[in-house]
C-alpha distance (Angstrom), angle and dihedral (degrees) to the residues before:
residue distance angle dihedral
M1 . . .
S2 3.82 . .
V3 3.79 121.3 .
L4 3.82 91.3 -109.8
A5 3.80 91.9 48.7
Q6 3.81 89.2 51.0
L7 3.80 89.3 51.6
L8 3.81 92.8 50.9
T9 3.80 90.6 48.3
A10 3.81 90.4 50.0
V11 3.81 91.6 50.6
A12 3.80 91.0 48.1
D13 3.81 94.8 49.9
G14 3.81 93.9 42.1
S15 3.78 97.7 -115.6
V16 3.81 86.1 118.1
E17 3.80 113.0 43.7
I18 3.79 124.4 -159.9
V19 3.80 111.6 -142.5
D20 3.80 118.3 -165.5
L21 3.81 110.0 -137.7
T22 3.81 93.3 -179.3
A23 3.80 125.8 111.0
P24 3.84 114.1 -135.2
L25 3.81 110.8 -99.8
S26 3.81 117.6 -130.6
D27 3.79 142.5 125.6
R28 3.82 86.5 -79.9
T29 3.81 94.6 58.9
P30 3.82 109.6 121.2
I31 3.80 113.8 -113.6
L32 3.78 134.8 -166.3
R33 3.80 115.1 -95.3
L34 3.81 117.9 -157.0
P35 3.82 121.1 -161.4
E36 3.78 122.3 -113.2
P37 2.99 134.8 -50.5
F38 3.83 89.8 31.9
A39 3.81 120.8 92.5
N40 3.80 120.1 -116.9
T41 3.78 135.2 -146.0
V42 3.78 121.9 -108.6
P43 3.81 118.0 -111.1
F44 3.79 120.6 -111.5
R45 3.81 114.1 -81.3
L46 3.81 136.8 177.5
K47 3.81 119.7 -149.2
E48 3.77 112.7 -166.8
I49 3.82 116.6 -128.5
S50 3.80 97.8 -179.9
R51 3.79 138.8 -24.0
Y52 3.83 112.9 -164.7
D53 3.80 90.7 -57.6
D54 3.80 140.1 106.4
R55 3.81 89.8 -65.3
G56 3.81 87.6 62.0
P57 3.81 116.7 -13.0
A58 3.82 100.0 -161.3
W59 3.79 103.8 32.8
Y60 3.78 145.1 57.4
W61 3.81 122.5 -152.1
N62 3.79 142.6 147.3
D63 3.76 143.9 -153.6
I64 3.78 112.9 -127.0
E65 3.78 131.6 -147.5
T66 3.77 119.2 -164.0
G67 3.77 144.9 132.7
E68 3.78 124.2 -107.9
H69 3.81 89.9 -115.7
V70 3.81 101.5 49.0
G71 3.79 123.3 120.2
T72 3.79 119.6 -21.8
H73 3.79 100.8 -1.0
F74 3.78 146.7 161.6
D75 3.81 123.0 -119.4
A76 3.82 114.4 -148.8
P77 3.82 120.8 -158.4
V78 3.82 93.5 -106.0
H79 3.83 88.6 63.7
W80 3.82 90.3 83.2
A81 3.81 132.8 51.8
T82 3.81 90.6 -119.9
G83 3.82 89.5 58.1
R84 3.80 98.5 38.6
D85 3.82 91.9 123.5
G86 3.80 92.7 46.5
E87 3.78 135.0 90.2
D88 3.76 124.1 -49.3
V89 3.78 115.1 -143.2
A90 3.82 93.4 -92.7
Q91 3.81 90.4 55.0
V92 3.80 97.0 56.2
P93 3.83 105.9 117.2
P94 3.83 111.4 -113.0
G95 3.80 89.8 -130.3
R96 3.80 89.1 65.8
L97 3.81 92.0 55.7
V98 3.82 91.3 68.7
A99 3.79 111.6 55.7
P100 3.81 144.7 135.0
A101 3.79 118.0 -86.5
V102 3.78 137.1 -159.8
V103 3.80 128.1 -164.2
L104 3.80 123.2 -137.8
D105 3.80 108.3 -165.8
A106 3.81 115.8 -150.8
S107 3.81 95.7 154.6
G108 3.80 92.2 117.5
H109 3.80 91.6 58.0
V110 3.80 92.2 44.7
A111 3.81 92.3 51.4
D112 3.81 86.8 63.4
D113 3.82 97.1 37.4
P114 3.82 123.7 22.8
D115 3.82 89.2 -165.7
F116 3.82 92.3 56.7
L117 3.81 114.4 146.7
L118 3.78 125.2 -154.6
E119 3.81 112.6 -127.4
I120 3.80 132.2 -162.7
D121 3.80 91.3 -103.8
H122 3.82 90.6 57.1
V123 3.79 89.7 55.7
R124 3.79 92.7 45.8
D125 3.80 90.4 50.6
W126 3.80 88.5 51.6
E127 3.81 90.3 51.0
K128 3.80 91.3 51.5
A129 3.80 89.1 56.2
N130 3.81 100.1 36.6
G131 3.79 109.8 21.8
P132 3.82 131.8 -106.2
L133 3.78 126.2 -30.6
P134 3.81 110.4 -92.4
D135 3.79 118.6 -92.5
G136 3.80 105.6 -121.5
G137 3.80 91.9 0.4
W138 3.79 141.3 112.8
L139 3.78 129.6 -92.2
L140 3.81 105.9 -147.9
Y141 3.80 111.5 -161.1
R142 3.81 111.3 -151.9
T143 3.81 115.9 -159.8
G144 3.82 102.5 154.1
W145 3.82 88.5 -114.1
D146 3.80 92.6 128.4
A147 3.82 87.8 76.7
R148 3.82 86.6 72.8
S149 3.80 96.5 50.3
G150 3.81 96.0 102.5
D151 3.80 93.0 72.3
Q152 3.82 127.6 49.4
D153 3.81 96.4 -149.0
T154 3.80 95.0 46.5
F155 3.79 91.5 44.6
L156 3.81 95.4 50.8
N157 3.83 91.5 37.6
A158 3.80 94.4 -164.0
D159 3.80 132.0 167.1
E160 3.80 134.4 168.9
N161 3.81 88.8 -64.0
G162 3.79 94.8 52.9
P163 3.82 135.1 -102.0
H164 3.80 121.4 -20.1
T165 3.79 107.4 -153.5
P166 3.81 130.6 134.6
G167 3.77 124.7 -101.0
I168 3.77 146.0 136.6
S169 3.79 129.4 -62.4
A170 3.80 118.9 -111.6
E171 3.80 91.8 -113.6
C172 3.80 92.7 50.4
A173 3.82 92.5 45.6
R174 3.82 91.2 53.6
W175 3.81 91.8 47.3
L176 3.80 93.9 48.1
A177 3.80 92.9 47.1
E178 3.80 98.9 42.2
E179 3.80 107.2 25.9
T180 3.81 106.5 33.3
P181 3.83 128.7 67.4
V182 3.82 97.8 -123.6
L183 3.81 116.5 124.1
G184 3.79 96.2 -151.9
L185 3.79 151.9 -5.1
G186 3.80 125.3 -118.5
V187 3.81 123.4 -164.7
E188 3.81 140.7 175.0
T189 3.82 95.5 -133.7
V190 3.82 128.7 88.1
G191 3.81 91.7 -92.7
T192 3.79 137.9 8.7
D193 3.80 91.8 -102.6
A194 3.79 130.8 74.3
G195 3.78 119.1 -98.7
A196 3.81 90.3 -109.3
A197 3.82 94.1 47.2
H198 3.81 93.7 109.2
G199 3.80 85.5 76.5
F200 3.83 96.8 48.4
D201 3.80 126.3 102.6
P202 2.97 103.6 -89.7
P203 3.79 98.7 20.9
F204 3.82 112.5 -117.2
P205 3.82 93.7 8.0
C206 3.82 97.0 -176.2
H207 3.79 89.9 58.0
S208 3.79 92.3 41.4
Y209 3.81 98.5 47.4
F210 3.81 102.9 32.0
L211 3.79 97.3 44.2
G212 3.79 91.2 39.2
A213 3.80 88.3 56.1
G214 3.81 91.5 52.9
K215 3.79 91.9 -104.8
Y216 3.81 130.2 128.3
G217 3.78 144.5 -120.1
L218 3.80 134.1 -143.8
T219 3.79 120.4 -168.1
Q220 3.80 141.6 -173.0
L221 3.79 93.4 28.2
R222 3.80 121.2 165.7
N223 3.82 138.1 -168.5
L224 3.81 93.6 42.7
D225 3.81 86.0 137.8
R226 3.82 87.1 70.4
L227 3.80 93.6 59.7
P228 3.81 127.6 84.7
A229 3.80 120.4 -117.1
R230 3.81 87.2 -104.5
G231 3.78 137.5 -0.7
A232 3.81 102.4 65.5
V233 3.80 123.8 123.8
L234 3.82 114.8 -143.0
L235 3.81 125.2 -147.9
A236 3.80 113.7 -166.2
S237 3.81 116.1 -175.1
P238 3.81 115.0 -174.8
L239 3.78 120.1 171.2
P240 3.83 111.4 -96.0
I241 3.81 94.2 -118.9
V242 3.80 107.9 179.0
G243 3.79 107.0 -124.7
G244 3.80 90.4 4.0
S245 3.80 121.7 148.7
G246 3.78 91.2 -151.9
S247 3.78 143.6 -31.6
P248 3.78 143.3 -139.7
A249 3.79 104.8 -94.7
R250 3.78 142.5 -163.5
V251 3.79 106.0 -131.8
L252 3.80 120.3 -165.7
A253 3.80 132.2 179.1
L254 3.80 126.4 -154.2
I255 3.79 115.7 -151.0
E256 3.78 132.7 176.1
R257 3.80 117.8 -120.7
């Protein structure tokens, strides 16, 4: 039996489970809000073209309006100034869209502190318990934040001082992007950076370092609690938008049961 036939058999008999890590996309999907004078993305919208009526008697379809960075989405290097000469989303090699993934769970820390930041020592402690970060794979950062994704205000968790959401310190972001073999970072929050990252040095270090290193980001993931610490295979499928800085994506994980 071929390798692909074995995989299909394993999916059919449940020994390989497919876990959907994608948040449903609708006009209620939380979106990033930047302060003035910066421009903001539009929310997701459906505009009906026809629905089994005189506009089209046998079919239903819609136009859509959305930003590249709405809902569960993929950040390409060109999204950030540090990666401006890098790949757009259509140029990402297909072989990099299927890769191993590990899950670092910091949800206990975040439950006590929504501004919790992952540090290098946290990652090294994880490696001592679970083995090295995957070469050419994803680091998925579980914080439990997906439980808030049904409500924009709770998800962004902002006050007069700005958003309060977990993330990664500037030092740890630089180390992960430049000194480890991972190809990207996946998170449950609205972006790969912490809510307070506008005040870091550099500002938004996950964007700056990862995309500047030709690596990628995935945001607004869910169901990371269903994945093992290591052993999953991640399939990320952004739209190949020519010139695009990113795209909404369907993100699936394959795990052995």
